[in-house]
N, C-alpha and C positions, 0 to 999 in steps of 0.2 A: 787688862790693860793693857795699852799697846806697849811693844818694846821696839827699840831701835839696834840696828845691825852695824859692823863694823863700817860701814862706808855709810851711816846714816841713813839709811833705807828705813822708813816707818812701817813696821809690821804688825797690822791687827790682830788680837787675838783671834783665838779659833771661837767660834760660835758653836756652840752643841744644841741638840735637840729641844732641850730644858730653855735654852735661851730662846729659840724658837718659837716655841712654843710661849712663851710670854710675849714673844712679839703680837703673834697673831694670837694673842687673848686679848690684847691690848686694841689692835682695830677691830675685834667683834665687837667688845665693850664700848669702844668710842663711837661705831655705827650703830649700835643697839639703841645706846642712851640719846643719840638724835634722831634716831627713827621712831622711838616707841612714845615721845612727847603728843599730847594731844592734838596740837596742830604743829605740821612739819612747816618751816620758815626756811625758805631759799635765801643763802648768802652768796654775796658777791665772790666770797672767794672758794666756793662748793666744787666749782669746775678744777681749779688747780688742787686742791687738798684729793679729788679722785682720783686724778693723775699721779701724783704721789702714791697714794694708796693703791693703784693697780701696781704701780713701779716695785713697793714693798712686798707686795703680794707675788709679783714675779721672782723677786731676789730671793725669801724665804720659800720660795719651792724648787727654785734653783739651787739655793743651799742645802736646803733637805735631799735633794737630790744626789749632791753631791757625797752627803754625807752618808746616804746609804750603800753607796758603789764603793764608799771606803769601808764600809762595815762587811761587805759583801767579800772583798778583797780579801781582809782580815780573816774572815770564818772560812773563803778558801785556803789560804795559804795554813792555819789550825788544820784543816781536814786534810791536808798534803801530808803535814806532820803526823797525825794520827794515824793516817793509811802507810807512812814510812816506819812508823813504830811496830804498827802490827804485822806488817811482812817482814818486818826484823825478827821478831819473834818465831817465824814460823819453820 
């Protein structure tokens, strides 16, 4: 669910890896369903749909990279805390 800040700016909810997987699964199922029919029929909207699919794929990949970076920073912080704790015990 989206939330609104004090200055009425709309902030989208944070999408996690599970949601990204759902999006990419939906895309794969959608494409597979279309391609697995006995006869492929080109539709007028195909070129526009493909452009949107490409944008969706790029957005999911970018979001996933950001999540990875965020998790890596969290791991680095936790590692530094563990190292500091171990140094303090010596």
